[in-house]
C-alpha positions in Angstrom: 39.6 161.6 165.1 38.1 159.3 167.7 40.0 158.2 170.9 40.2 154.7 169.5 42.1 156.0 166.4 44.5 157.8 168.6 45.3 154.8 170.6 45.8 152.7 167.4 48.3 155.2 166.1 50.2 155.2 169.4 50.4 151.4 169.3 51.9 151.4 165.7 54.5 154.0 166.8 55.5 151.7 169.7 55.6 148.6 167.6 58.0 150.0 164.9 61.0 150.6 167.4 60.3 147.2 168.9 60.5 145.4 165.5 63.9 147.1 165.0 65.2 144.9 167.9 64.4 141.8 165.9 66.2 143.0 162.7 69.7 141.6 162.0 72.6 144.0 162.9 73.4 144.6 159.2 69.9 145.7 158.5 69.8 148.0 161.6 73.1 149.6 160.6 72.1 150.1 157.0 68.4 150.9 157.2 68.4 152.6 153.8 69.9 149.6 151.9 67.8 148.8 148.9 66.2 145.4 148.1 68.0 143.1 145.8 66.5 140.7 143.3 67.5 137.2 144.4 66.7 134.2 142.3 65.7 131.3 144.5 66.1 127.7 143.4 62.9 126.4 142.0 61.4 123.0 142.8 61.9 120.6 139.9 58.2 120.0 139.5 57.6 123.7 139.1 60.3 123.9 136.4 58.8 120.9 134.6 55.4 122.5 134.5 56.6 125.9 133.5 56.8 126.9 129.8 60.5 127.5 130.1 60.0 131.3 130.0 58.5 132.2 133.4 60.6 133.9 136.1 60.0 133.9 139.8 61.8 136.9 141.5 61.6 137.9 145.1 62.6 141.3 146.5 64.8 140.4 149.5 66.4 142.7 152.1 69.9 141.4 152.7 70.2 139.8 156.1 66.4 140.2 156.8 64.7 137.4 154.8 65.9 133.8 154.6 66.3 132.4 151.1 65.8 128.9 152.4 62.2 128.7 151.3 60.5 125.4 150.5 57.3 124.7 148.6 55.6 121.4 148.3 53.5 121.7 145.1 50.3 119.7 144.5 50.6 116.7 142.2 49.5 117.7 138.8 50.6 114.5 137.1 53.7 113.7 135.0 55.2 116.6 133.0 55.3 116.5 129.2 58.6 114.8 128.1 59.2 117.4 125.4 59.0 120.4 127.8 62.4 122.2 128.2 63.5 122.7 131.7 65.0 126.2 132.2 66.0 128.4 135.1 66.1 132.1 134.3 68.4 134.1 136.4 68.6 137.9 136.6 71.9 139.7 137.0 72.6 143.5 137.1 73.7 143.4 133.5 71.9 140.6 131.6 69.5 137.7 132.0 70.9 134.2 131.8 68.7 131.2 130.7 70.2 127.9 132.0 68.9 124.5 130.9 69.1 121.5 133.3 71.8 120.1 130.9 74.1 122.9 132.1 73.9 125.0 128.9 73.5 128.7 129.3 72.2 131.4 126.9 71.9 135.2 127.2 70.0 135.7 123.9 66.6 134.4 122.9 67.8 133.0 119.5 70.3 130.7 121.2 67.7 129.7 123.8 65.1 128.8 121.1 67.6 126.8 119.0 68.8 124.8 122.0 65.2 124.1 123.1 64.4 122.7 119.7 67.5 120.5 119.8 66.2 119.0 123.1 63.0 118.1 121.2 65.0 116.3 118.5 64.1 118.8 115.8 66.4 118.8 112.7 66.5 122.4 111.6 69.3 122.3 109.1 68.9 120.5 105.8 71.3 119.7 103.0 70.4 121.5 99.7 71.9 118.6 97.7 70.3 115.5 99.2 67.8 116.9 101.7 69.3 115.1 104.7 68.6 117.0 108.0 70.7 117.7 111.0 70.1 119.1 114.5 73.4 121.1 114.4 74.7 123.4 111.7 78.2 122.2 112.2 77.1 118.6 111.3 75.5 120.0 108.1 78.7 121.8 107.2 80.7 118.6 107.6 78.1 116.6 105.6 78.2 119.1 102.7 81.9 118.3 102.3 80.8 114.9 101.1 79.2 116.6 98.1 81.9 119.3 97.5 84.9 117.0 98.1 86.4 119.6 100.4 89.0 118.2 102.9 90.3 121.0 105.0 92.3 118.9 107.5 95.6 117.6 106.3 98.3 115.4 108.0 101.6 117.2 108.5 103.4 113.9 108.2 102.1 112.4 104.9 99.8 115.1 103.5 96.6 113.0 103.6 93.5 115.1 103.9 90.2 114.6 105.8 86.8 116.1 106.0 86.7 115.9 109.8 89.3 117.0 112.4 88.5 113.9 114.4 89.4 111.7 111.5 92.8 113.5 111.2 93.5 113.0 114.9 92.8 109.2 114.5 95.0 109.0 111.4 97.9 110.8 113.1 98.1 107.9 115.6 99.3 105.7 112.7 102.4 107.9 112.7 102.8 108.3 116.5 101.9 104.6 117.3 99.5 105.8 120.0 96.7 103.3 120.7 94.6 104.7 123.6 91.8 102.1 123.5 92.4 98.7 124.9 90.3 95.6 125.2 89.5 94.6 128.8 89.4 90.9 127.8 92.6 90.4 125.9 94.5 93.7 126.2 94.7 94.3 122.5 94.9 98.1 121.7 93.4 100.2 119.0 93.8 103.7 117.6 90.1 104.6 117.7 87.1 103.5 119.8 85.0 102.2 116.9 87.7 99.5 116.2 87.6 98.5 119.9 83.8 98.2 119.8 84.0 95.9 116.7 86.7 93.8 118.3 84.8 93.4 121.6 82.0 91.7 119.7 84.5 88.8 119.0 84.5 88.1 122.7 80.8 88.7 123.3 79.6 86.9 120.2 77.2 89.7 119.4 76.3 89.9 115.7 74.1 92.9 115.1 73.9 92.7 111.3 71.9 90.1 109.5 71.4 89.3 105.8 67.8 89.8 104.7 68.2 87.0 102.1 69.7 84.1 104.1 69.7 85.6 107.6 73.4 85.0 108.1 74.6 87.4 110.8 77.8 89.5 111.1 79.6 91.5 113.8 80.4 94.3 111.4 78.2 96.1 108.9 81.0 96.2 106.3 81.1 92.4 106.3 77.3 92.3 105.8 77.6 94.6 102.8 80.3 92.5 101.2 78.3 89.3 101.9 75.1 90.7 100.3 77.0 91.1 97.0 76.9 87.3 96.8 73.1 87.5 96.4 73.1 90.5 94.1 76.1 89.5 92.0 77.6 93.0 92.4 81.4 93.2 91.8 82.3 96.9 92.2 86.1 96.5 92.1 87.7 95.9 88.7 91.3 95.3 87.6 92.6 98.1 85.3 94.9 95.6 83.6 92.6 92.7 82.7 89.2 93.9 83.7 88.5 91.1 86.1 86.0 92.2 88.8 85.8 91.4 92.5 83.3 91.8 95.4 85.8 93.3 97.8 88.8 95.6 97.4 91.2 93.3 99.3 90.8 90.6 96.6 91.5 93.2 93.9 94.7 94.3 95.6 95.9 90.7 95.8 95.0 90.1 92.2 96.9 93.2 91.0 100.1 91.9 92.5 100.1 89.2 89.8 100.4 92.0 87.2 102.9 94.1 89.1 105.0 91.2 90.6 104.9 92.7 94.1 105.5 90.1 96.8 105.4 91.8 100.2 105.4 88.6 102.3 108.6 86.7 102.9 109.5 83.5 104.8 111.7 84.1 107.8 113.2 80.6 107.4 114.2 80.5 103.7 113.5 84.0 102.4 111.0 82.9 99.8 108.5 85.7 99.0 104.8 85.6 98.3 102.1 88.0 96.9 99.6 87.2 99.7 99.8 86.2 103.3 97.7 83.0 103.0 100.3 81.6 100.6 103.1 82.4 103.0 101.3 80.6 105.8 100.9 77.5 103.7 104.6 77.6 102.8 105.6 77.8 106.5 104.0 74.5 107.2 106.7 72.9 105.0 109.3 74.0 107.6 107.4 72.5 110.5 
């Protein structure tokens, strides 16, 4: 060994004790404490360029290294919009894959399914009609339209529904609850879809137009009924006389002629009518 080698070794021996003075107290008191795997927050650009599977892990001595690391990546252009953005975190027991939407998965199958959902893939198809869905639960609900299954029943009247949400909406008919109110006139509704339709009366928005005459409507159901004028379709027929109608409400009014039911009565004289329009005409006689 040369004299120079001896001097270099002495310098290294002197440096090691000196470095100990710069270590945090926790590290000096527990010199044998092992490294821990610490997942550091990744820059969003790094996540967007990753394949969604890569993991960056740093071995960090507690109290020694700072986890406040920053990295300014070069600009590689805009990321592909269909890339899933995932952070993979390591724990002592399992790996957790977390999407930027907040969803977490510990297994690869759930991770793969969720990634495909972000891409808009429809993995589940109906064996009856071929319609496809992104979620299996939506397929199960759809299949009930073919089987006729209605697993949700009202405890008040026994009416059954294919969806639980429809049951919840229906039950408001019994409770009188109307949680959705119009900000313009204050009118309340049992479900949000009715509120949306009603609000179009204030805004004048008519989203649905007839392909034959271009007449526009606020509701799709009104468009469907209108189109029967062009096609001549009359799907509702009277079981007593066979007369047909374009909409169900007209059939109901007609059937009252056979049954004699008159549900509308005048508050002034008590006279009864089979339809509301006749009652309104009659009330004008009192004014």
